[in-house]
N, CA, C and O of each residue as an XYZ file, in Angstrom:
972
protein
N     218.352     94.298    181.572
C     217.264     95.283    181.494
C     216.112     94.661    180.717
O     216.315     94.133    179.623
N     214.886     94.719    181.281
C     213.696     94.105    180.646
C     213.300     94.873    179.401
O     213.322     96.103    179.361
N     212.917     94.062    178.334
C     212.525     94.669    177.047
C     211.031     94.953    177.080
O     210.242     94.073    177.421
N     210.650     96.124    176.745
C     209.242     96.539    176.775
C     208.684     96.486    175.356
O     209.257     97.068    174.435
N     207.545     95.774    175.182
C     206.902     95.657    173.872
C     206.167     96.938    173.534
O     205.688     97.644    174.421
N     206.082     97.230    172.267
C     205.339     98.438    171.871
C     203.883     98.327    172.273
O     203.330     97.234    172.397
N     203.291     99.461    172.468
C     201.917     99.513    172.959
C     200.925     98.921    171.960
O     199.944     98.308    172.380
N     201.148     99.085    170.632
C     200.182     98.602    169.632
C     200.178     97.082    169.585
O     199.189     96.471    169.179
N     201.307     96.458    170.010
C     201.346     94.989    170.053
C     200.553     94.487    171.239
O     199.853     93.479    171.134
N     200.647     95.143    172.318
C     199.924     94.720    173.509
C     198.434     94.868    173.335
O     197.662     94.093    173.900
N     198.012     95.863    172.554
C     196.581     96.098    172.379
C     195.949     95.250    171.259
O     194.739     95.332    171.048
N     196.778     94.403    170.504
C     196.240     93.642    169.356
C     195.442     92.461    169.835
O     195.910     91.697    170.680
N     194.184     92.285    169.289
C     193.316     91.158    169.663
C     193.136     90.224    168.465
O     193.045     90.703    167.335
N     193.080     88.893    168.681
C     192.819     87.917    167.624
C     191.367     88.021    167.158
O     190.479     88.185    167.994
N     191.086     87.929    165.811
C     189.720     88.063    165.301
C     188.842     86.878    165.664
O     187.634     87.034    165.845
N     189.440     85.680    165.774
C     188.677     84.472    166.095
C     189.501     83.641    167.045
O     190.727     83.600    166.942
N     188.837     82.979    167.970
C     189.595     82.065    168.826
C     189.766     80.738    168.099
O     189.191     80.545    167.027
N     190.518     79.855    168.641
C     190.863     78.584    167.972
C     189.629     77.739    167.690
O     189.566     77.074    166.656
N     188.643     77.749    168.591
C     187.443     76.929    168.403
C     186.638     77.383    167.188
O     186.187     76.566    166.386
N     186.467     78.680    167.067
C     185.735     79.210    165.917
C     186.486     78.960    164.611
O     185.880     78.684    163.575
N     187.845     79.064    164.679
C     188.657     78.823    163.495
C     188.519     77.374    163.018
O     188.402     77.128    161.817
N     188.532     76.437    163.928
C     188.392     75.019    163.568
C     187.026     74.737    162.940
O     186.913     73.979    161.977
N     185.987     75.367    163.507
C     184.639     75.165    162.967
C     184.536     75.717    161.555
O     183.916     75.119    160.676
N     185.166     76.887    161.358
C     185.128     77.493    160.026
C     185.874     76.641    159.013
O     185.404     76.448    157.892
N     187.039     76.129    159.405
C     187.824     75.278    158.515
C     187.076     73.991    158.178
O     187.105     73.521    157.040
N     186.398     73.426    159.192
C     185.634     72.193    158.951
C     184.486     72.446    157.976
O     184.217     71.617    157.106
N     183.818     73.570    158.115
C     182.712     73.910    157.223
C     183.203     74.141    155.804
O     182.582     73.675    154.848
N     184.325     74.864    155.657
C     184.874     75.119    154.329
C     185.381     73.833    153.677
O     185.246     73.638    152.469
N     185.966     72.959    154.501
C     186.444     71.667    153.979
C     185.281     70.830    153.463
O     185.387     70.184    152.420
N     184.176     70.844    154.193
C     182.986     70.094    153.769
C     182.419     70.658    152.464
O     182.034     69.911    151.565
N     182.375     71.981    152.382
C     181.885     72.617    151.156
C     182.794     72.317    149.969
O     182.328     72.090    148.853
N     184.112     72.321    150.235
C     185.064     72.015    149.170
C     184.903     70.571    148.696
O     184.991     70.283    147.502
N     184.664     69.664    149.658
C     184.472     68.258    149.303
C     183.211     68.083    148.455
O     183.211     67.328    147.482
N     182.145     68.781    148.827
C     180.900     68.731    148.054
C     181.119     69.276    146.646
O     180.588     68.754    145.666
N     181.926     70.354    146.576
C     182.217     70.941    145.272
C     183.019     69.975    144.403
O     182.755     69.832    143.209
N     183.996     69.318    145.013
C     184.808     68.338    144.273
C     183.933     67.195    143.764
O     184.087     66.752    142.626
N     183.014     66.717    144.609
C     182.114     65.632    144.210
C     181.186     66.083    143.076
O     180.910     65.317    142.152
N     180.714     67.319    143.152
C     179.838     67.842    142.106
C     180.580     67.957    140.779
O     180.037     67.624    139.726
N     181.836     68.437    140.838
C     182.641     68.542    139.617
C     182.893     67.161    139.021
O     182.826     66.982    137.805
N     183.185     66.180    139.887
C     183.431     64.820    139.412
C     182.182     64.243    138.744
O     182.268     63.584    137.708
N     181.027     64.500    139.349
C     179.770     64.013    138.766
C     179.493     64.696    137.428
O     179.042     64.057    136.478
N     179.768     66.003    137.362
C     179.562     66.740    136.119
C     180.477     66.213    135.020
O     180.059     66.071    133.871
N     181.742     65.921    135.381
C     182.673     65.368    134.402
C     182.196     64.011    133.890
O     182.299     63.711    132.701
N     181.670     63.192    134.813
C     181.167     61.871    134.422
C     179.977     62.004    133.482
O     179.865     61.259    132.509
N     179.076     62.964    133.776
C     177.909     63.177    132.913
C     178.332     63.686    131.533
O     177.776     63.267    130.518
N     179.321     64.597    131.497
C     179.820     65.115    130.222
C     180.467     63.993    129.415
O     180.257     63.884    128.207
N     181.256     63.161    130.093
C     181.910     62.039    129.416
C     180.881     61.068    128.848
O     181.031     60.577    127.729
N     179.830     60.794    129.629
C     178.781     59.888    129.171
C     178.030     60.486    127.982
O     177.706     59.789    127.020
N     177.754     61.812    128.069
C     177.053     62.479    126.973
C     177.890     62.463    125.701
O     177.364     62.246    124.610
N     179.207     62.695    125.843
C     180.094     62.658    124.683
C     180.113     61.266    124.060
O     180.088     61.113    122.839
N     180.158     60.258    124.926
C     180.179     58.878    124.440
C     178.910     58.550    123.671
O     178.964     57.934    122.606
N     177.762     58.964    124.213
C     176.487     58.716    123.541
C     176.407     59.483    122.225
O     175.913     58.962    121.225
N     176.903     60.740    122.230
C     176.877     61.547    121.010
C     177.770     60.938    119.940
O     177.386     60.858    118.773
N     178.972     60.503    120.345
C     179.891     59.890    119.386
C     179.312     58.598    118.820
O     179.469     58.299    117.636
N     178.641     57.837    119.684
C     178.035     56.594    119.233
C     176.907     56.870    118.241
O     176.762     56.181    117.231
N     176.102     57.906    118.557
C     175.005     58.265    117.658
C     175.540     58.730    116.308
O     175.017     58.348    115.260
N     176.594     59.562    116.339
C     177.200     60.039    115.091
C     177.768     58.877    114.300
O     177.621     58.810    113.079
N     178.429     57.946    115.020
C     179.014     56.787    114.347
C     177.948     55.922    113.703
O     178.112     55.458    112.574
N     176.840     55.701    114.430
C     175.757     54.885    113.891
C     175.109     55.559    112.687
O     174.780     54.913    111.693
N     174.933     56.892    112.803
C     174.341     57.636    111.690
C     175.247     57.591    110.466
O     174.787     57.372    109.345
N     176.539     57.800    110.695
C     177.494     57.765    109.585
C     177.537     56.386    108.954
O     177.624     56.246    107.735
N     177.474     55.366    109.809
C     177.480     53.991    109.290
C     176.245     53.725    108.455
O     176.325     53.098    107.400
N     175.086     54.208    108.931
C     173.831     53.997    108.196
C     173.866     54.733    106.862
O     173.425     54.204    105.841
N     174.398     55.969    106.875
C     174.510     56.727    105.631
C     175.447     56.023    104.662
O     175.180     55.943    103.463
N     176.565     55.507    105.208
C     177.519     54.800    104.341
C     176.883     53.565    103.719
O     177.062     53.285    102.534
N     176.126     52.822    104.552
C     175.488     51.610    104.048
C     174.487     51.956    102.955
O     174.440     51.303    101.913
N     173.680     52.998    103.206
C     172.637     53.348    102.254
C     173.208     54.021    101.004
O     172.622     53.896     99.928
N     174.339     54.733    101.117
C     174.889     55.430     99.979
C     176.063     54.689     99.348
O     176.669     55.193     98.402
N     176.393     53.506     99.853
C     177.433     52.725     99.201
C     176.943     52.305     97.819
O     175.744     52.147     97.589
N     177.891     52.131     96.911
C     177.558     51.843     95.517
C     177.505     50.339     95.280
O     178.523     49.652     95.369
N     176.299     49.828     94.976
C     176.122     48.406     94.695
C     176.237     48.108     93.208
O     176.026     46.972     92.785
N     176.567     49.108     92.422
C     176.691     48.901     90.976
C     178.130     49.076     90.528
O     178.390     49.618     89.453
N     179.061     48.622     91.344
C     180.471     48.689     90.994
C     180.922     47.364     90.382
O     180.667     46.299     90.944
N     181.575     47.432     89.262
C     182.091     46.225     88.628
C     183.098     45.527     89.528
O     183.123     44.299     89.602
N     183.926     46.305     90.211
C     184.943     45.735     91.085
C     184.344     45.014     92.282
O     185.019     44.205     92.918
N     183.079     45.300     92.597
C     182.403     44.633     93.716
C     181.546     43.464     93.256
O     180.918     42.795     94.077
N     181.514     43.213     91.960
C     180.774     42.061     91.458
C     179.540     42.380     90.641
O     178.857     41.462     90.188
N     179.231     43.658     90.438
C     178.074     44.020     89.609
C     178.381     43.732     88.141
O     179.514     43.897     87.688
N     177.367     43.302     87.413
C     177.541     42.986     85.987
C     176.350     43.513     85.195
O     175.330     43.907     85.761
N     176.503     43.512     83.879
C     175.435     43.935     82.979
C     174.730     42.709     82.419
O     175.377     41.775     81.944
N     173.401     42.714     82.476
C     172.616     41.660     81.835
C     172.466     42.054     80.361
O     171.569     42.812     79.993
N     173.359     41.525     79.536
C     173.386     41.926     78.126
C     172.132     41.520     77.370
O     171.762     42.169     76.392
N     171.465     40.438     77.816
C     170.265     39.981     77.129
C     169.127     40.988     77.242
O     168.252     41.053     76.379
N     169.150     41.767     78.312
C     168.059     42.720     78.551
C     168.528     44.171     78.462
O     167.855     45.079     78.951
N     169.675     44.383     77.840
C     170.247     45.722     77.703
C     170.272     46.140     76.235
O     170.513     45.316     75.353
N     170.026     47.408     75.981
C     170.001     47.926     74.610
C     171.354     47.773     73.921
O     172.385     47.592     74.568
N     171.321     47.849     72.601
C     172.540     47.722     71.815
C     173.419     48.962     71.957
O     172.935     50.073     72.175
N     174.703     48.738     71.828
C     175.666     49.836     71.824
C     175.608     50.542     70.471
O     175.415     49.903     69.437
N     175.772     51.828     70.486
C     175.689     52.635     69.262
C     176.736     52.206     68.233
O     177.919     52.072     68.543
N     176.275     51.998     67.025
C     177.143     51.645     65.900
C     177.144     52.819     64.924
O     176.107     53.160     64.356
N     178.308     53.433     64.732
C     178.347     54.666     63.929
C     178.841     54.431     62.508
O     179.376     55.346     61.883
N     178.671     53.235     61.995
C     179.160     52.943     60.639
C     178.502     53.815     59.572
O     179.109     54.123     58.546
N     177.257     54.206     59.825
C     176.540     54.988     58.811
C     176.795     56.480     58.955
O     176.313     57.280     58.152
N     177.543     56.847     59.967
C     177.834     58.264     60.198
C     179.291     58.532     59.829
O     180.202     58.050     60.502
N     179.518     59.316     58.737
C     180.875     59.535     58.253
C     181.750     60.215     59.299
O     182.878     59.784     59.539
N     181.241     61.269     59.920
C     182.017     61.973     60.934
C     182.366     61.076     62.101
O     183.472     61.143     62.638
N     181.435     60.246     62.489
C     181.669     59.326     63.596
C     182.721     58.289     63.216
O     183.560     57.923     64.039
N     182.678     57.812     61.961
C     183.646     56.813     61.512
C     185.062     57.375     61.593
O     185.992     56.670     61.984
N     185.223     58.639     61.224
C     186.541     59.265     61.295
C     187.000     59.393     62.746
O     188.150     59.106     63.079
N     186.066     59.834     63.607
C     186.388     60.050     65.020
C     186.730     58.755     65.722
O     187.632     58.721     66.559
N     186.009     57.670     65.387
C     186.167     56.405     66.099
C     187.007     55.389     65.304
O     186.957     54.192     65.588
N     187.771     55.858     64.320
C     188.490     54.933     63.444
C     189.465     54.055     64.220
O     189.600     52.866     63.929
N     190.128     54.624     65.183
C     191.164     53.889     65.904
C     190.676     53.294     67.224
O     191.484     52.842     68.035
N     189.396     53.290     67.438
C     188.883     52.733     68.696
C     187.487     52.197     68.494
O     186.797     52.544     67.535
N     187.086     51.341     69.417
C     185.733     50.797     69.386
C     184.915     51.451     70.489
O     185.462     52.020     71.434
N     183.625     51.360     70.355
C     182.744     51.966     71.362
C     182.889     51.236     72.690
O     183.122     50.028     72.727
N     182.748     51.980     73.772
C     182.843     51.381     75.101
C     181.670     50.433     75.346
O     180.557     50.704     74.894
N     181.905     49.322     76.057
C     180.833     48.379     76.361
C     179.939     48.915     77.472
O     180.289     49.893     78.133
N     178.776     48.276     77.684
C     177.834     48.761     78.713
C     178.405     48.788     80.130
O     178.026     49.645     80.928
N     179.326     47.848     80.460
C     179.817     47.836     81.841
C     180.753     49.008     82.150
O     181.286     49.106     83.256
N     180.951     49.898     81.167
C     181.683     51.145     81.435
C     180.993     51.952     82.522
O     181.645     52.647     83.301
N     179.664     51.857     82.570
C     178.901     52.651     83.548
C     179.063     52.120     84.968
O     178.621     52.767     85.918
N     179.687     50.958     85.132
C     179.882     50.363     86.454
C     181.264     50.674     87.025
O     181.665     50.112     88.044
N     181.982     51.568     86.363
C     183.345     51.889     86.774
C     183.482     53.382     87.047
O     182.801     54.197     86.424
N     184.371     53.741     87.987
C     184.442     55.142     88.441
C     185.103     56.118     87.477
O     185.037     57.326     87.703
N     185.737     55.638     86.413
C     186.398     56.546     85.470
C     185.351     57.264     84.619
O     184.689     56.653     83.780
N     185.213     58.564     84.847
C     184.227     59.352     84.095
C     184.918     60.459     83.297
O     184.383     61.557     83.142
N     186.102     60.153     82.800
C     186.797     61.124     81.969
C     186.032     61.307     80.662
O     185.323     60.394     80.240
N     186.156     62.469     80.006
C     185.403     62.739     78.776
C     185.531     61.627     77.745
O     186.624     61.124     77.483
N     184.391     61.254     77.166
C     184.243     60.216     76.140
C     184.327     58.792     76.700
O     184.146     57.828     75.955
N     184.598     58.648     77.998
C     184.626     57.309     78.581
C     183.229     56.950     79.086
O     183.017     56.743     80.281
N     182.291     56.883     78.154
C     180.903     56.577     78.488
C     180.435     55.398     77.646
O     181.122     54.963     76.722
N     179.252     54.891     77.983
C     178.630     53.864     77.146
C     177.582     54.547     76.269
O     176.621     55.112     76.790
N     177.753     54.505     74.929
C     176.753     55.105     74.039
C     175.695     54.071     73.638
O     175.986     53.139     72.888
N     174.490     54.239     74.132
C     173.427     53.322     73.720
C     172.772     53.853     72.443
O     172.721     55.060     72.207
N     172.285     52.944     71.648
C     171.719     53.288     70.347
C     170.465     54.144     70.499
O     169.539     53.767     71.217
N     170.432     55.297     69.822
C     169.246     56.138     69.796
C     169.091     57.047     71.001
O     169.982     57.158     71.843
N     167.944     57.689     71.061
C     167.665     58.629     72.152
C     166.935     57.971     73.322
O     166.623     58.630     74.314
N     166.668     56.687     73.204
C     166.038     55.967     74.290
C     166.553     54.527     74.303
O     166.968     53.989     73.276
N     166.517     53.930     75.466
C     167.009     52.558     75.606
C     167.060     52.181     77.069
O     166.543     52.906     77.919
N     167.683     51.047     77.372
C     167.699     50.578     78.748
C     168.967     49.796     79.037
O     169.642     49.300     78.136
N     169.265     49.703     80.321
C     170.357     48.860     80.799
C     169.880     48.153     82.055
O     169.265     48.769     82.926
N     170.164     46.859     82.147
C     169.795     46.063     83.316
C     171.074     45.655     84.025
O     171.966     45.057     83.423
N     171.158     45.980     85.300
C     172.350     45.711     86.101
C     172.047     44.604     87.112
O     171.056     44.661     87.839
N     172.916     43.605     87.141
C     172.817     42.562     88.160
C     173.719     42.968     89.317
O     174.933     43.092     89.151
N     173.129     43.173     90.482
C     173.873     43.591     91.661
C     174.597     42.403     92.274
O     174.209     41.261     92.029
N     175.640     42.640     93.065
C     176.366     41.531     93.686
C     175.596     40.851     94.818
O     176.003     39.792     95.297
N     174.497     41.450     95.242
C     173.663     40.881     96.303
C     172.275     41.496     96.195
O     172.085     42.508     95.519
N     171.309     40.879     96.864
C     169.975     41.478     96.920
C     170.022     42.700     97.834
O     170.586     42.662     98.927
N     169.418     43.776     97.358
C     169.545     45.054     98.065
C     168.171     45.700     98.228
O     167.349     45.701     97.311
N     167.944     46.256     99.433
C     166.774     47.110     99.660
C     167.151     48.501     99.143
O     167.864     49.244     99.818
N     166.684     48.840     97.978
C     167.141     50.034     97.282
C     166.605     51.320     97.913
O     165.475     51.367     98.400
N     167.435     52.352     97.895
C     167.041     53.651     98.443
C     167.186     54.785     97.436
O     166.407     55.738     97.459
N     168.177     54.691     96.555
C     168.422     55.794     95.615
C     169.287     55.313     94.454
O     169.928     54.263     94.510
N     169.276     56.125     93.402
C     170.105     55.869     92.222
C     170.829     57.165     91.860
O     170.238     58.245     91.892
N     172.100     57.049     91.519
C     172.884     58.205     91.102
C     173.283     58.053     89.642
O     173.767     57.000     89.227
N     173.078     59.112     88.867
C     173.456     59.128     87.456
C     174.478     60.242     87.256
O     174.334     61.344     87.787
N     175.511     59.930     86.480
C     176.570     60.917     86.260
C     176.872     61.069     84.779
O     176.968     60.090     84.038
N     177.019     62.327     84.366
C     177.458     62.687     83.013
C     178.583     63.694     83.193
O     178.904     64.055     84.325
N     179.174     64.147     82.131
C     180.171     65.206     82.257
C     179.498     66.560     82.065
O     178.411     66.653     81.494
N     180.149     67.591     82.542
C     179.597     68.942     82.385
C     179.846     69.455     80.966
O     180.666     68.910     80.227
N     179.133     70.499     80.610
C     179.298     71.110     79.294
C     180.721     71.632     79.122
O     181.292     71.574     78.032
N     181.287     72.146     80.227
C     182.647     72.697     80.164
C     183.685     71.604     79.918
O     184.717     71.856     79.296
N     183.412     70.387     80.405
C     184.365     69.279     80.245
C     184.173     68.524     78.937
O     185.030     67.730     78.549
N     183.062     68.760     78.257
C     182.756     68.022     77.034
C     183.636     68.482     75.870
O     183.733     69.683     75.617
N     184.283     67.547     75.154
C     185.111     67.922     73.998
C     184.314     68.647     72.918
O     184.860     69.497     72.214
N     183.037     68.325     72.780
C     182.202     68.968     71.760
C     181.600     70.280     72.255
O     181.046     71.048     71.469
N     181.707     70.535     73.549
C     181.122     71.752     74.108
C     179.633     71.660     74.338
O     178.995     72.654     74.686
N     179.061     70.461     74.146
C     177.624     70.257     74.370
C     177.417     68.997     75.212
O     178.324     68.178     75.367
N     176.213     68.863     75.745
C     175.862     67.657     76.509
C     174.507     67.131     76.024
O     173.705     66.627     76.810
N     174.271     67.257     74.716
C     172.974     66.842     74.176
C     172.789     65.321     74.186
O     171.673     64.830     74.014
N     173.888     64.573     74.388
C     173.768     63.115     74.448
C     173.462     62.612     75.852
O     173.288     61.410     76.054
N     173.394     63.517     76.824
C     173.106     63.105     78.210
C     171.668     62.613     78.321
O     170.781     63.139     77.648
N     171.428     61.611     79.163
C     170.047     61.161     79.368
C     169.217     62.261     80.016
O     169.743     63.109     80.737
N     167.935     62.237     79.755
C     167.044     63.246     80.328
C     165.995     62.587     81.223
O     166.139     62.584     82.445
N     164.960     62.038     80.633
C     163.898     61.393     81.415
C     164.236     59.924     81.637
O     164.501     59.184     80.689
N     164.222     59.517     82.893
C     164.666     58.170     83.271
C     163.652     57.537     84.207
O     163.069     58.211     85.056
N     163.446     56.236     84.047
C     162.616     55.455     84.961
C     163.468     54.313     85.516
O     164.299     53.748     84.806
N     163.257     53.985     86.770
C     164.021     52.927     87.430
C     163.069     51.816     87.865
O     162.013     52.079     88.440
N     163.454     50.581     87.588
C     162.639     49.419     87.933
C     163.473     48.406     88.724
O     164.660     48.212     88.461
N     162.827     47.773     89.689
C     163.402     46.594     90.312
C     162.919     45.392     89.516
O     161.735     45.296     89.196
N     163.816     44.482     89.196
C     163.484     43.358     88.325
C     163.776     42.046     89.045
O     164.796     41.913     89.720
N     162.857     41.060     88.893
C     163.127     39.758     89.501
C     164.139     38.995     88.648
O     164.450     39.396     87.526
N     164.645     37.899     89.190
C     165.726     37.163     88.541
C     165.332     36.666     87.160
O     166.173     36.611     86.262
N     164.067     36.304     86.974
C     163.615     35.781     85.681
C     163.269     36.881     84.692
O     163.087     36.612     83.504
N     163.179     38.100     85.163
C     162.859     39.208     84.282
C     161.395     39.292     83.915
O     161.016     40.083     83.051
N     160.568     38.491     84.558
C     159.148     38.472     84.216
C     158.358     39.542     84.963
O     157.296     39.974     84.515
N     158.887     39.958     86.099
C     158.171     40.945     86.915
C     159.051     42.162     87.150
O     160.198     42.037     87.578
N     158.509     43.330     86.871
C     159.217     44.578     87.084
C     158.398     45.479     87.998
O     157.177     45.575     87.867
N     159.085     46.134     88.921
C     158.429     47.043     89.861
C     158.973     48.446     89.638
O     160.172     48.680     89.790
N     158.096     49.382     89.277
C     158.530     50.761     89.073
C     158.925     51.371     90.420
O     158.132     51.397     91.361
N     160.164     51.859     90.491
C     160.678     52.422     91.739
C     160.749     53.944     91.717
O     160.902     54.577     92.762
N     160.639     54.528     90.532
C     160.686     55.981     90.469
C     160.988     56.481     89.068
O     161.574     55.766     88.255
N     160.586     57.704     88.792
C     160.907     58.386     87.539
C     161.509     59.741     87.893
O     161.107     60.374     88.869
N     162.468     60.173     87.097
C     163.109     61.452     87.388
C     163.743     61.999     86.124
O     163.814     61.318     85.101
N     164.206     63.250     86.210
C     164.858     63.897     85.078
C     166.281     64.267     85.455
O     166.515     64.930     86.465
N     167.224     63.837     84.642
C     168.612     64.276     84.793
C     168.721     65.652     84.133
O     168.527     65.795     82.926
N     169.033     66.650     84.946
C     169.053     68.042     84.479
C     170.487     68.465     84.185
O     171.306     68.563     85.099
N     170.794     68.714     82.918
C     172.163     69.078     82.529
C     172.563     70.457     83.056
O     173.742     70.812     83.032
N     171.592     71.229     83.529
C     171.905     72.545     84.088
C     172.353     72.447     85.545
O     172.830     73.424     86.123
N     172.200     71.274     86.127
C     172.589     71.066     87.530
C     173.962     70.412     87.603
O     174.692     70.367     86.613
N     174.311     69.901     88.796
C     175.598     69.242     88.983
C     175.708     67.999     88.107
O     174.701     67.398     87.731
N     176.954     67.621     87.786
C     177.174     66.454     86.930
C     176.735     65.161     87.606
O     176.271     64.235     86.940
N     176.882     65.098     88.929
C     176.463     63.921     89.701
C     175.130     64.233     90.360
O     175.036     65.162     91.163
N     174.104     63.470     90.031
C     172.767     63.719     90.570
C     172.195     62.435     91.166
O     172.140     61.394     90.510
N     171.775     62.535     92.421
C     171.218     61.387     93.132
C     169.713     61.541     93.269
O     169.214     62.608     93.628
N     168.995     60.461     92.977
C     167.532     60.485     92.980
C     166.993     59.440     93.962
O     167.108     58.238     93.722
N     166.401     59.908     95.075
C     165.805     58.959     96.023
C     164.635     58.217     95.386
O     163.876     58.797     94.609
N     164.492     56.948     95.710
C     163.400     56.151     95.186
C     162.202     56.244     96.123
O     162.364     56.437     97.328
N     161.011     56.107     95.575
C     159.816     56.236     96.390
C     159.720     55.059     97.359
O     160.117     53.935     97.052
N     159.172     55.361     98.551
C     158.972     54.362     99.609
C     160.282     53.709    100.042
O     160.287     52.565    100.496
N     161.399     54.438     99.901
C     162.692     53.881    100.293
C     162.880     53.976    101.814
O     162.377     54.912    102.435
N     163.606     53.007    102.428
C     164.121     51.803    101.771
C     162.993     50.820    101.474
O     162.098     50.615    102.294
N     163.051     50.225    100.307
C     161.982     49.330     99.874
C     161.967     48.058    100.711
O     163.022     47.503    101.019
N     160.772     47.594    101.081
C     160.689     46.366    101.891
C     161.165     45.134    101.130
O     161.621     44.158    101.726
N     161.052     45.195     99.804
C     161.493     44.062     98.993
C     162.892     44.324     98.467
O     163.203     45.425     98.014
N     163.732     43.298     98.531
C     165.098     43.421     98.019
C     165.160     42.921     96.578
O     164.475     41.968     96.207
N     165.989     43.577     95.779
C     166.129     43.208     94.368
C     167.575     42.838     94.054
O     168.518     43.394     94.617
N     167.719     41.886     93.140
C     169.033     41.500     92.649
C     169.345     42.196     91.326
O     170.509     42.372     90.965
N     168.290     42.591     90.606
C     168.448     43.287     89.325
C     167.758     44.647     89.396
O     166.740     44.814     90.068
N     168.339     45.610     88.686
C     167.724     46.924     88.570
C     167.816     47.374     87.110
O     168.847     47.201     86.460
N     166.733     47.948     86.612
C     166.708     48.417     85.222
C     166.604     49.927     85.177
O     165.774     50.535     85.852
N     167.464     50.517     84.367
C     167.439     51.952     84.119
C     166.902     52.152     82.703
O     167.548     51.768     81.728
N     165.726     52.752     82.597
C     165.088     52.977     81.305
C     165.230     54.451     80.936
O     164.670     55.326     81.597
N     165.983     54.711     79.876
C     166.145     56.086     79.382
C     165.038     56.360     78.378
O     164.964     55.713     77.334
N     164.185     57.311     78.694
C     163.055     57.637     77.824
C     163.382     58.726     76.808
O     162.742     58.820     75.761
N     164.375     59.542     77.120
C     164.764     60.624     76.200
C     166.126     61.157     76.599
O     166.600     60.918     77.710
N     166.756     61.887     75.675
C     167.994     62.583     76.011
C     167.832     64.066     75.715
O     166.712     64.536     75.517
N     168.934     64.810     75.682
C     168.856     66.260     75.540
C     169.051     66.730     74.095
O     169.475     67.862     73.859
N     168.740     65.858     73.130
C     168.711     66.338     71.754
C     169.517     65.564     70.747
O     169.459     65.878     69.558
N     170.268     64.567     71.165
C     171.053     63.789     70.209
C     170.203     62.613     69.709
O     169.889     61.723     70.498
N     169.824     62.580     68.436
C     168.961     61.514     67.935
C     169.700     60.200     67.693
O     169.073     59.145     67.604
N     171.029     60.258     67.586
C     171.800     59.065     67.218
C     172.124     58.170     68.410
O     172.019     56.947     68.315
N     172.513     58.765     69.519
C     172.919     57.953     70.681
C     172.758     58.747     71.979
O     172.630     59.972     71.987
N     172.771     57.991     73.064
C     172.712     58.568     74.408
C     173.904     58.050     75.202
O     174.138     56.843     75.258
N     174.652     58.950     75.809
C     175.843     58.555     76.572
C     175.537     58.489     78.065
O     175.025     59.441     78.655
N     175.860     57.350     78.656
C     175.759     57.198     80.103
C     177.166     56.982     80.641
O     177.858     56.044     80.244
N     177.575     57.852     81.540
C     178.934     57.757     82.078
C     179.013     56.823     83.284
O     179.880     55.952     83.351
N     178.120     57.011     84.212
C     178.167     56.158     85.404
C     176.799     56.081     86.065
O     176.048     57.056     86.110
N     176.503     54.902     86.572
C     175.287     54.679     87.351
C     175.691     54.065     88.681
O     176.449     53.095     88.720
N     175.186     54.630     89.769
C     175.425     54.081     91.099
C     174.079     53.683     91.703
O     173.076     54.375     91.529
N     174.079     52.577     92.402
C     172.860     52.061     93.036
C     173.091     52.018     94.543
O     174.070     51.440     95.015
N     172.184     52.633     95.288
C     172.357     52.744     96.730
C     171.273     51.958     97.477
O     170.159     51.778     96.984
N     171.626     51.505     98.654
C     170.667     50.754     99.459
C     171.364     49.942    100.512
O     172.563     50.095    100.748
N     170.602     49.075    101.147
C     171.122     48.237    102.228
C     170.944     46.771    101.850
O     169.862     46.347    101.446
N     172.008     46.016    101.988
C     171.974     44.611    101.610
C     170.945     43.861    102.455
O     170.830     44.083    103.660
N     170.215     42.985    101.811
C     169.184     42.221    102.505
C     169.813     41.235    103.490
O     170.887     40.694    103.231
N     169.149     41.008    104.605
C     169.595     40.010    105.566
C     169.373     38.609    104.984
O     168.555     38.434    104.080
N     170.095     37.621    105.497
C     169.955     36.256    104.944
C     168.535     35.747    104.898
O     168.155     35.052    103.956
N     167.725     36.091    105.924
C     166.354     35.581    105.934
C     165.489     36.231    104.869
O     164.393     35.754    104.573
N     166.000     37.357    104.273
C     165.225     38.038    103.240
C     165.570     37.559    101.836
O     165.007     38.037    100.852
N     166.496     36.614    101.750
C     166.984     36.177    100.450
C     166.023     35.219     99.760
O     166.080     35.067     98.540
N     165.159     34.584    100.500
C     164.249     33.619     99.907
C     163.026     34.323     99.306
O     162.142     33.664     98.758
């Protein structure tokens, strides 16, 4: 007996014939290929942009590191020119000081070239004014100077009157006959303990092997001025600039 199909099956029509279906698939495939190519190009552009951005950040960070690296570190070869540096404070005439310092001697000037800034680990220069001349390990195009003292809260005496106040910085030639004023500034005890002072016209076109820090005043101690640390920033001169 012959099987009869339902009427709704016999009346069903296809929405597209095979030719139209193939054309539609070809068009969609082409669009998909274009989309894939566009995504690939976008990924390449993003990758290139990231690479350029990372390179720029790296170069900037490197430049900042070079300019803010410390050229006044004893461990890197910096030294004190004792012939052109003020005397260390001698407290023999001060009874209270003699008692306090009975079992120890005053720190030498190269204390300021070392990172230990614990309380009392400073160089006390004689009086409320004086100078220190630092020989750098290489000729440097100077950009800034950092001066560090301890805070009032960290001070055993509860005061910071021995901190330097008005300071002038000079670039000095090897013979000490010529000095170039690089900047004047005030170390403010009301601010952070570490204070960096950019030098004028930095980076300087001329490189210096010596730098002088001239303390013109402190914050009220007439007997001595304590300097905890000095950092010198800049970029080392190229070989052709050494002459």
